[in-house]
N, C-alpha and C positions, 0 to 999 in steps of 0.2 A: 412241418412248421417248427417242431421242437428242435430239430437239427439246426434250423436257421437261427433260432434265438440263442442257442448255446454257441454257435459260430460267432455271432456278434460279440458275445462276452469274451470268447477266446481271443478274438482280434483286439478287443479293447485292452485285455490284460497284457498283450504283447507290447502295446503302445504305452502302458501306464504302469503304476504300482504303488499306492500308499495313502496316508491320511494326515500327514503332519501339518495340517493347518489350512485346508481349503474350506469349502462351504461348511460352516458349522463345526469344523474340526479344530480350530485354533483360537489363539488370543492375539492381542496386539500390544505393542509398547510404543509410546510416543512421548515427546517433550522437547526441551530446548537445552542447549549448552551455553552458559554465560561465564564471564570472569567475575571477579570479586566486586567489580563496579557495575555488574549486571549488563555489561556490553555483550552482544551476541558473539559467538565464536563459530565461524564456519570451518569446515574441514576437520572437525573432531572425529577421530576413528572410534567407533563404538563396537564392542564385541559383547554379545549376549550368549552366555554359556549355561546349559542345563547342568545343575549340580549333581544330578543323579546319573546321567549317562554320558556327559561330556560333549554332546552335540552342541553346535554353536551356529550363530548367524552374525554377519558383519554389515556395517553400514557407516556412512559419514554424514555429519550434519551439513545442511544446505547453507546458502548465503545468509539466511537469517537465524542460523544456529539451530534450526528445527531438524528433527529426525522422526522417522516412523518405520516400525518393523512389524508387518502383519504376519499371520500364519505361524505363530509360535505355539507349539503344543503346551497346554497348561502344565504348570509345575513350578519348582523353585529354581531361580536363576541367579547367576552372578553377572553383574553389569560392570564393564570396564570402559572408561573413556580416556583417550590419550591425544595430546596435541603438543607438539614441540614447544618448549618454553613454559610448560605448565606441569605440575605434579600429576602423576597418574591417579585417576579417580576410580575407586572400587566400591561397589555396593553389593552386599551379600544378602541372600535369602529373600529375594524379591519374588513374591508369589503371584503368578499370573493365573486368573480364573478363565474357564472356558467361555468363549464368546464375548469377553469383556476387553476393553482397551484401558490399559494402565498408563497413567500419566506420571512421568518421572523426569524431574528437572536435574541438570548437573551444574554445579558451580565449581569451576576449576580454579585452583590457586596457583599463582606464579611460582615457578621452581623448576627443578630438573625432573625429567621423566623417571629417573632412578628412584625418586621419592614417590611414595604412595599414600594417598589419603583414603582410608577405608571407612565407609558408613554402614552401620548395621540397623539403622532405624527402619521399622517396618513400614512399607508403603501403604497408603490408605486403600481399602478395598472398593471404595465407591468409584464407579465408572462415571467420569465427569463429561463424557462425550456422547452418551447414548440416550435415546428416548425409549428404549425397550423396557417394558414392564415385566418383571419376573423374579427369578432368583437362582442361586447356585447351591448345590450340595455336593460335598466331596466324599472321598472314599472313607476317611476316618469317621465321619458322621454316620455313613451308611453301615459300617461294620460295628460301630459301638452302640447302636440302638437295637432294641428287640424287633424281630420281624417274624410274624407267624407263618407267612408263606414264602419267605426269602425271595421276594420279588421287589425290586427297587421302585416299582410304580407306587407303592404305598408311601415312599419317602417323597416322591414327586408331589404328592398331595399335601405336603407340608407347606408348600408355597401358596400364598393367598390367591384367591380367585379360582381354586381348583377343588373339585369335589372328588372324593374317592368312591369308586364303585367296586367294593370288595368281592372276591370270588374265593370259595372254598378250595377250588382247584388251582389257585395261584395265578389265574388269568385276570388279575386285577386290571381295571380300566379307570379312566378319569373323564370328567366333564369340565370344560374350561369356560368360565364366564357365561354360563347358561347354555352353551352349545351342546349338542348331543355327543356321546362318547366317540362316535365315528369321526368327529372333526378334530382330530389331533394328529399331527405329523410326527412320527418317530424317526429320528436320525441317529445312526450309530456310526461313529468314526467318519462322519461326513457323508455316509451313504444311506440310502433309503432303507428303513426297517419297518415300513407300514404295510400291512396286509392289503394287497391290491384288489382283493375280492370283497372282503367285509370291512375294510378300513381298519380303524383302531378300536373296534367294539370290544376286543379282548386284549387290549394293550398292543405292544409291538409284535411284529411277525415272529421273531425268535426271541425267547426270554433271555435276557442278559443276566447272568448270575451276579450276586452281590460281590463276590470276591474278585471279579474282573472289572467292575466299574471304577474308573479313576475319578470321574466327576461327571455330573450332568448339569445342564442349564435348562431351565424352563422359561419359555417366553410366552407370556399370556396376552400380550398386546403390543402393537407397534413394532413387530419384528421386521428385520430388514428384508429387502427385496430378494435376497438370495434364498429366502424361505417363502414358500408359497403353497398352493393347493390345499389350503385349509382356512376355515373361518374361525377356528378355535384357537389352538396354541401349538407350540413346537416343543418337543422334548428332545433335547440335543445332548447325547451321551457319548463319551469316549471311553475306550478300554485302556487298561494299564499297559505300560511298555516296560521292557526290560532295561536294566541299568548296568553300570560297570561292576556291580557286585551281584552275586547270586542271591536272590531274594525269593521268598515264597511263603506258602502256608500249607497246613494240613488241618482239617477240621472235621468234627462229627457232632451230630445232634440226635437226641433220642427222646421220645415220649411214648406212653402207652395208656391203657385203660385206667390203670391205677392212678394215673396223673391227670385224668380228664374227668370233669364233672359230667353228669348226664344232662342232656338238653331238657328244656321245659316240656318238650313233647314226649320224651321218655317218661317223665314224671306223670304226665297226664295219662299215658297208656298204662301206667301201673306196672311196668315191667322194666327190667334192666336193658340198657342199650347194648348194641353189638360192640364187640371189641374194637378199640382204637389202637393203632400202632403206627409210629412214624420214625423212620431213621433216614438221615441224610449225612453224606460224607463226601469228601473230595479233597482237592488240593490245587495249588498253583505253583508255578516255578518260572522265574524269569532271570535273565542274566546276559552277559556279553558273549557274543561269538567272536567279535573283534572289538577290543576296548575302544570307546569313544566313537565307534563307527557303526557296528552291526550288532543288534540286540534282538532277543526273542522273549516272548512271554506266552505261557500256555496254562490251560486250566482243564480240570475234569471234575464233574459233579454227578453224584448218583443219589437218587432219592426214591424211597418207596413209602407211600402214605396210604394207610388204610383208615378211613374216617368212619366211626360208628354213627349211623344216622337213624332217626326214628320219625315216622310219619303217622298221623292220627286222622281218622275220618269219623266225625261225630255221628253221621247218619248210617255208617256201616262199620262199627267197631271191629268186626271180625276181620277187616282188611288192614287194621293197624299193623305196622311192621317195624322191626329193627334189623338193620343189615349194615354191612360194611361196603363203602364205596372206595374203589381202588384207584390210586394215582401212581404211575410208575414212569420214571424218566431217567434219561442220561443226557448230559450236556457236555460239550467239548468245544474248546476254543484254542486257536493258535494265532499269534501275531508276530510279525517280523518287521523291524525298522532298520533302515540302512541309510546313513549319511555318507554318500560317496565323496563329497567334498563340501565346502561351505555353500555352494550354489545348487547342489542337487541332492534330493532326499526322496526315498520311496518307502512305502509301507504296504504290507499285505496283512489282511485279517480274515479268518474264516471261523464261523460259529455255527454249530448244529445242535439240535435237540430232538430226541426221539421219545415219544410218549405213547406206549401201549396201555390204554386205560380200560378196565373191565367193569361191568356192572354199574353203569352210570345211572343213578337214581335221583338226579336233581329235579327240583320242581315240586311245588306244593300239591300237584295233581297226581304225582307218581305213586302207583302201588308197586308191590314187590315184583309183579309180573312185567313191568315196563322197562326193566334194566336192559342195557345193550352195551355194545363194545365200540371203542374208538381207538384208532391208531393214527397218530399225527406226527409227521416228520417235517421239521422246519430247518431251513438252511439259509444263511446269509453270508455274503463275502464282499469285501471291497478291496480295491487296489488303487493306489494313487501315486502320482509322480509330481513332485514340487520342484520347480525350476526358478531360482532367484536370478533376476535379470538386472544387471548393474547393481546399483545401490538403492534403487527405488521401486523395482518391479518384482512381482511374484506371479507365476502362472501355475495353476494346479489342474491337472486333468485326472479324472477318476472314473473307473468302471466299477459297477457294483451289480450284485444280483441277489435276489431272494427267491426261494422256492418253498412250496408246501405240497406235501402229499398226505391227504387225509382220507380215512375210510371210516364210515359209520355203519353199524348194522349188527347182525347177530354175531358174526365172527368175521375175521379178516377174509376178504374174498368170497364170503358166503352170504351175499345179499339176496334180497327178494327178487324173484323173477316170475314173470306172468305165467309161464307154462310148467313151473316146477310142481311136482306132485306133493312135495312137503312144504308148500307155501304156508307161511305163518298164519295163524288164525287172525281174524280182523281185530282191530282195536275197538274196545267198547268204551265210548266216551259218555260217561254219565255226567250229571249236572255238576258234581263236586270233584270227580276224579276220573282217571283213565285206568282201564283194566285190560288184561289179556294182550300183551305185546306192545309194540311201538311202531312208529311210522318211518323210522330211519332205515335207509338203504342207499348209501351214497359213496361214491369214490370220486374225489376231486384232485386233480394234479395241476398245479399252477407254477408259472415261472414269471419273474419280472426283472429282466436285465435292464440296466440303465447306464448312461454315459453323460458326464457333465464336465464342463471346463469353466474355470474362473480365472480372470486376470485382474490383478490389483496393481495400482500405480500411484505412488505418492508424488504430488506436484506442489512444491512449496512456493510461497512468495507470489502467488497469482491472485491478489485480492484476498489473501489469507491462504491457509494450507488446505489442500484437497486430497482426500483419500478416495481415489476413483476405483470403481469396481464394475466390471462387465462380465457377463457369463451366459451360458446356455445349459439346458438340461434336457435329456431325452429319456423316456421310460417306455418300454414295450412290455405290456402285460398280457399274458395268455393263460386261459383257464380251460381245461378239458374236464367236463363233468359227465359222470354216469349216474343218473338219478333214478333209483328204483323205489324210493320211498312212497308209501301209501298204495303200493301194488296190492297189499292185503286188505285195504279198505278200512274205513273208520265209520262205525255206526254210532250215531248220536241219539241219546235218550232224553226224555223230558224231565226225568227225576233221577234218584239214586237207588231205587229198589232193584234187586236182581231180576233178570229176565225170567218170566214165568209164562210158558206157552198158553196157559189157560187164562191169563190176565191181560187183556188188551192194553191197559195203561202202562205195562212194562215193556211193550214193544218199542223198537227204535222208530224215530220219527224222521230220520234222514241217513243217507249213506253218501260218503265221499270216497272216491276211489280213482286211482290212476289207470288210464286206458290208452290204447290197447297194448302198448309195449313200454319198456323202460325208456327214459329220456337219455339221449346222448347229444350233448351240446358242446361245441368248441367256440369260445369267445376270445376276442383280443381287442386291445386298445393301443393307440399311439398317443403319447402325451409329450408335448413340447413346451419348454419354458425359456424365456429370454428376459434378461434384466440388466439394468444399469443403475448405478448409485454414486452419489457424490457426498461423502461425509466431509463437509466444508467447515473447517475451523476458521470462522469469520474473524474472530478476535481471540485473545487469550482466554476469554471466559465463555464465549458463545460459539457453539457448534451446531450447524444445521445439517440434518440428514434428509436429503432429497433423492428420491428414486422412482423408477418406473419398472413395473414387471408386466409381462404379457404371457398368458398361458393359453394353450389350445389343446383340447382332447378330441380324438377321432375314434369313434366306434363304428367301424365299417359294416353295418348291418343293413342289408337291402330291405326296403319297406314294401315289398311286392304285394302283400295282402292288406296293407293299411290304406283304407279309403280316404284318409286325410292327405295322402300324397298323390300328386299327379303323375309321378314316376317312381322308380324304386330307389332314388337317391336317398342318402341318409343325412340328417341334420348335423351341422357342425357350428357351434357357437364360436364365432371369430371376434367377438367384441370384448374379450376379457382383459382390458387394459386396467392396470392397478397402480395409480399414482399414490405415492406415500411421501409425507413431509413431517419431519419432527425436529425438535430442538432440544438442546441441553445447555443450560446456563449454569456455569460453575460459580456459585456464590463465593466460594473460597476453595481451598485445596481439599476440603473435607465434606462439602455439601453441594448438591446440584438440584436445580429445578428442571423438570423435563416434561415434555408433552408432545402430542402429535395427532395427526389424522391420516387415515389410510383406507384404501379399498382392498378387499381380499376376496378371492373366489375359491370355491370348492373344487376338488378334483372329481372326475368322473370315474367311479369305481365299477368294476365288473359286476359286483353284486347288485348294483343299482340298475344296470341296463341289460344284463343277460336274460332276465325274465321275459324281455320282449321276444326273445327267440323261442320261448317255450309256451307262452300264453297269449298268442295273437288270435286272429279270427280262426285260423286253422293251426293245427300242431301235430307233430308226430306222436307226442305223448302229452296227455292232458289229465288234470284232475277234474272229474265231473261229479255232479250232485244228483241225487234222486230223493225227493222231487227236485226239479231244477232250481226254482226261485224261492221257495220257502219250505219250512218243515211240513210234513204230513200232519194235518190237524187231528187225525184220529186218536193217537195214544193220549194226548193231553186232555182229550174229551172223554176218555174211557172207551174208545172204539178201536177196532183193529185198523191198522193203516191200509190204505188202498193202493199205494204205489207197488207195482209188482216186485220191485227189488227189496221190499220191506215185509211183504205178507208172510214170508217164511221165517221171520225172526232175524236175529243177527248172524245169518249165514249167507255168504255171497253166492248168488245164483250165477255161476260161471257160464252156464249154457246160454242164458238170456243175455248176459253181458257180452259174450263173444258174438252173438247175433247182432247186437246193437252197434258194436264197435269192432268189426273184423280187422284182423291184422293186415297190414299192407295198404290200408286206405287211411290217409291222414284225416282224423275226425274234425268236425267243426267244434269249436270251443263253446260248450253250453254253460261253462262257469264264467268267472270274471275274465273279460277280455282286456288285455293291457295294450294300449296304443301309445306309440311315440308321438311327439308333437313336432310338426314341421319347423316351428320357431323355438325349439327347445333352447332355453338359456340356463347357464350354470348358476346355482345359488351363490349369493354374495353377501358380504357384510361390510358395512362402513364403521370404522372404529375410531373413537376419539378418546384421548386420555390426557390427564394433567397430574403431575405428582412431584414429590419432594423426597429426597433421601439425604441423610446426614450421618457422619461418623461422630460418635461421642467417645472421647477417650481413645485408647489404643486399639480396642477390640470390639467395641459396641457400635452397631449401626441401627438406625431406625428409618422407616420409610412409610409414606402414605401415597396412594394413587387412586384417583377417581376414573372409572371406566364407563364409557357409554358406547353400546353397539346397536346398530340397526341393520336387520337382515332381510333379504328377500329369498324365498325358497319355494320348493315344490309342494303343492297340495293337490291331491287327485280330484278330478272333476268328472262326474258321471255323465256321459253323453247319452245314456239310455236310462234316465232316472225312473224310479217307480213311484206309484201312488197306491197304497194299500186300501183295500175295499172297506176295511174297518180298522179299529185301533188294536185289535187282538194280535198276539205274537204270531199266530199261524195263519192270519188272513191272507188271501191271495193278493199278490202284488202285480198290478198292471203297469206296463212300461211304455215309455214314449221315446222313440228314436228322434232326438232333437235335430239331427242333421240329415236324417234319411240315409244313414250309412249302409244299412242292410240292402235297401233298394238299389243303391249305387253299385253294390256288389252282386245284385241279382239273387239275393238270398232271402229266406224267410226272416221275420223280425228276430232280433237278438232276444234271448230268454233271460238274460241276467245283466249285471253291471258291465258297461263299456267304459273303462277307466282311462281318461286322458291323463296319463301318468305324470306328466311334467307341466301341469298348469302352473303358471308363475304368479300366483296370487298370494302366496304365503308371506306374512310379515311378522317379524319378531323384534323385540326390544329387550335390552338388558342394561341395567344401571347397577354399578357396584362400587363399593369403597373397600379398598385393600389396605390393611395395616400390618406392618411386620416389624419385628425386633429380632436382631441376631447378635449373639455374642460368640465370637470365635474362641476356640479353646485357648486358654491362657491360665497360668497358675495351676488350678486344679479343676476347672469347670468350664462348660460351654452350654449354651441354651439357644432356643429358637422359638418364637411365637408368631403365629399368623392368624389374622381374623378377617373375614369377609362378610360384609353386609350387602346382599344382592337381591335383585328382583328381576326375574326373567318372565316375559309374557309375550303373547302374540295371538294371531287368529288360527293357530294350529298347535299341535303338541310339541313342535320343535324337532321332531324326528327327521331323519334324512329324507323320507318320503311321507309328508304329512297327510292326514286324513281329515276330511270335513264331513262330520256326521249331521250337519244341519241343512244340507242342500235339499231343496224342495222343488221338484221338477227342474226348470231352467234356472231358478234363483239360487245363487251360491250361498247367500246368507252367511258370509264369512264373519260378519259382525257378531252373530250369535255364537260363533266358535271362539271368540276372543276370551282369553283367560291365561292363567299361569302356564308356563311350559312344564313338561314332565320333569325337567331338570331343575326346577326352581327350588332352591333351599335358601331361605332368607338369612340364616346364620350358619357360619362355618368357622370353627375355632380349632386350631391345633397348637399343641405345646410339646416340645421335646427338650431333653437336656441330659447331660452326662456329668457325673462328679467322680473324681478320684479322691476318695475320703482321706483327708490329711492325717498324717501320723499313723497310718495303718499299713504302710509298706506295700500297698497294692490293691486294696479293696475298691471296687467301683460300683456305682449305681447309675442306671440310666432308665429313661422312661419315655414313652410316646403316648400322649393323650389326645383324643380326637372327639369332638362333639359336633353334630350337624342337626339342624332342625329338620322336620319331616318333609317329605316330598308330597306334591298334591295328588289327589285322586278325585274321580268324578262319582257323585252319588246319583245313581240311576235305578231304573226298574225295567228290565228287558222283557217283562211280561206285557208291557204296554207300548204301543207305537203311537204316542200322543199326536205327533204331527203327520202321521200316516205316510212318511216318506220312504217306507220300506227298510229303514235302518233302526235297529233296536238300540237306540241311544238317545234317551230323553231325560235330561237332568231333572231331579226332583226339586221341589221348591226350597227356598232358604229355610233354615231352621237347624235344630239340633237333632242328631240321629245317633242311636246306640245299637250295637250288636247284641246278640244273645248267645251266651256260651262262655267257655273258658277263654281267658285273655281278651274278651271283647272290649272294644274301645268306644269312646264317645267322641263325635266330631261336630264341629260347627260348620255347617254348609252355607256358603255364600251364594250358591246357585250357579248354574252354567257348567261348562266344562272345567274340570279340575277345581271345583268350588270348595273342596275340603282338603285337609292335610293329614297325612298318616303319622305313624310313630317317629319320634326322634331317634337319633343314633348317638351312642356314646360308648367309647371303649378306651380302657387304660391297659397298656402293655408295659411290663417292667422287667428289668434285668438286674440281678445281683451277681457280681463277679469278683474274681481275684486274679490279678495279673502278677505272675512271677517273672521277674526280669533276670534272665540268665546271661551267660557270657556273650559279649558282642551285642549284636542287634536281636538276639533271640528272645522271644517272650512266650510264655505259656499262660493262656487264659482259661479259667474254669468258669462256667456260666450256670446260673439257675434262673430261668425265665418263667414269667407268668403272663399268659395272654388272657385278656378279658378278666383282669384281676377282680373286678366286682361281680363277675358271673352274671352280667346283664344279658337279657335276651333282646337282641337287636332285631326286631321284626321287620320283614318286608311289608310293603303296603298290603293290607287285606283287600278282599273284593268289596267294591262299593255298589254291587248290584243287589238290590233288595229282593230280587226274584228268588234267590236261594237264601233262606233265613239261616241255614246252618253255617254259611261262610260270610254272610253280610257283616262287615266290620269286625270280623273275627280273624286275627292274624294266625296263619297256619304254616308259616315258613319264616326262616331267618334270612336276613338280607345277605345276598350273595352266597347262600349256603350256610354262612355263619358258623359259630362254634361256641360252646360254653367255656367256662374257665378251664384253662389247660396249662399245666406246667411242663417244662422241658429242661433237660440238662444238656450241656454241650461243652466242648473243649476246642481250643484253637491254638495251634503251634505256629508262631510267626518267626521267620528267620531271614 
C-alpha cells in the first residue's frame, strides 16, 4: 500500500510542478481602464511585473475596459498599461496580499506611447470584492515581533476570532470562533499541511520556520469554496521565493538559567529549578538561477531547548521534582520557482523537520519517573504547474504530500512488548499523580498524498463581470500504527498514600491493561472534493460571491462484528453539499460592507475512525479492566480488594492474565465497545456574518464583523447504559442492552459501555463580535490591535467527539448537558506594535501583548453518583467554591456542565533592538528580548473535582507548559 501511495505522488509530480497562485496560493488584480472623460478603453495591454524577481503576467482589457488577473504570488508589483494613441501608464510598488483581490483603476491620457505617466500612490489594502472575514500578516511583522517559541502560529492568533493554545514545546495551536483546535485547515503554498490523523490539535503537520514565511492569511468565516473540510478556519501560508538578487539571513538566539526566573512551583518547592538552556541558529539564502525566470530559496534551522521544570505534590512532597525537558530539532526547506514564459510557471517546495525529544515530563500529574522519549519526523512537499490560457483563463494542477513518522516510548525502537522479560513496571495512578513509568509505546507511520486542480476564467460583460472558478481535490491518507501502550498496565488507587502491603486502604482498586498482544492497525481514507464559484461583480460597487462545494470521505472499514449493520458494508455520508453566498459592497474606494451565509462540513480524520478497528466487539488487542465495570469497593472502605488481579497489590499477575486472554485468540472487548453508525453524518456548521472595513488615511484600516455559527456534531450515546445500585462511587452498575445487541450476536451481555460513537445529536452555537485596527509600517512605526467578544455554548463540550455525561438509561438528557463549550473565552484582546525610535540611528522597540479571559470548568464531586447513571459526573449546586492550598482560587459556579471559569491569561513579550545598516541591503540586528515581562503565572484550569481536596480549585500547572519571565539575546544578519 505504501508503494501505491508514493507511486501516485510520483506520477503527479511528473504531470505538475508549483504553487504560484492556485488554491490559496495567490492574489488577484482587477479593475478598469478609461480615458480622461471616463469612457471605457477596450484592448489596453496590461503587464504586471514582480519587482523582486522579474516574473510577469499579461492581459488585455475587455469590451467594457475591464480586466482581471488571478493567481499572482503576493509581493510588490509594477503595473504597466499601454494603448496606441495614449501615454503609457506605470504604477509602482503595488502590494498584493495573499488571498485578496486588489482593485486598481487606470485612467490613460491622450498622447504618444513614448510618453509615460508614472503613479506612485499606494493602493488601498481593503479588498472591495470579498466577504471573507480574517486578516493578513506579512514577513516583516513576523520577524520584527518577539516570539518565545519561534512558531508563527502565535502570530496567527493576533487576528480577531482566534484563541491561542500555547505549548512549551512549540506545538502551538489555535481555536477559531469557539470551534475545537482540530477544526483548522492549514495550507502551505496551496498544498495541505494538516495532520490527517490528529487534525490540527498541534498546529500544522510540519512547523514552518519564521524565516521562511512570506505571508499568511487567516480566514475565520465565509471562506471561499476552494477551502473546505473544516468548520473552523483556514490558515493559508506561503513561503518565500528567490529574487533577482541574492538575499538571505543568518541568525542566532540564546538564553540560559541566569536569564530565566524560577516558576512559581519551584518557589513553592523551596528549591532551585533545573537548568534552562536554549540556543537556536540557522539561515536562509535565495536568489537567481536564471534572472527573471528561475529562482531558488532555501533555509536551515537548528534548535536545542532544555527547559527547567518543577512539579509539586502537596500530598506527597517527597515526590516534588525539578528536571530539564529536552526539545531538539532540525528544520530544512528548499523551494524552486520557474517561469518558462508568460503563460507557464511551475514551483516545487520541500519542507522537513526532525525532532528527537527526550525526557518528556509534561502534565500536572507527571512525577520524575514518568519521563519518556519521542522521535517525530515530519515532511511536506508540493509541486504545481500554472498554465495561463489566453488572456482570461488560468489552470493550476498541484500534487502534494505530507508524511509523519513518530515513535513514543522508552527509547526509539524499544517499546513495550507482552513477552519481554524486562517489561516496564506498571504505572501507579494515584488520585493526584502518576508514578513508576508511562503508558506510551507507539510507532505510527502516516502518508497523505493529494492531487488538486483549479480552473479560473474571467468572463466580462455578461450582466456584470464573472470570476468563475471550478476545481476538484483528492486526498489519500494512510496510517500504519503499532500500539504497545499500556502493555505494562495501569493500577488505580483511591488516594495518594504509598502502597503498604499491610494496609488494605492503600491497595489498588482497579487495573487497566492491554491484552493479549500489541495492536497493529493499518487505516486509510479517500477524500474527494468538488467546487464551483462565481465571483460576480454585478455593478461597480456590488460583488456577489456564489458557490457550491461537495465533499465525500470514504473509510473502507468492514463492519463484520457490528450488530447495527445488516451486512459488512461501511457508511459513507454522500450528502455534504455546501452552498455559500456572500456579498461585498464598496461604499467607496476605501471602505466595504461585507456579509454572507454558508454551510461547512468537517473532514473525516483517521484519528476519529481508526479506533473502530481496535475497540469493537472483538479485537486482536484490547485494553481491559479489572474489575470490569467499576472500581473494587474494598480499598476505599478499608478492606482488601477481592478481584484476583488486585489481591497481590500493584503487581501484574501475568500467569492469570495469560490464562484469561491467551495469545492467538481475539478476545471479546470487556471495556468500552465503540460502534460505527449506519447513518453516520459528518459534523457541519452554518455560518453567518456581517461586517464593515474602512481605510483611514494612507496606512490605517479599521474593521468590525459580527459572526454567528450553528453546528451539528457527534455526541456518544451508550447503547448499554448503566444504573448504579446506590449513589456511591464504587457501587455496582447494572446495565441494560437497549437494542438487544448481545443476543443478536449470540453473546453474553456486554459488561460495559457500548458507545454509538457518531450519534448526531450534538448542537453548538457561537456569537462573536470581532474588532480590529491595523496600521501598516510607515514613517517609524506600525501597530495592530484585535478584540473578540464571543460566546460559545452547546449541549456538549464542543470536542471532535463529544461526551454526554447526563444520559440516564435510554434518555439522552442532552438539555442537561447544555452549557459553555470548552473553548469559550468571552474576551480576547491582542496588541502588537513596532517602533524605530526617531533620531537614534537604529534603535527599535516591539511588543506583543495578549490577554484572554478564563476557560470554563465543571464543579463536580466524583465521590457521588447522584443520578446513579454509572457516570461520575454530577455538577454541584450553584454557589461560590474555594480551593484550599497554595495558589487556590475562588470561582462562582452557575451549575451544570462548565458552570465556572478558570484563571485568566495575560502575557507581555517585548524586544529591544538595534539595527545597523551596512553597505547595500545588508543589516545587522542585535536583540534583547523579554518573554512574560511581568513574570505572571498563567495557570491552566485546575481540577474542579471536590473529591480530591488537595487539587480542587488549586492550579498545579501552567497553561501549555508555560514559562516564567525569560530574557533572550539574539542577532540577525540580513543581506
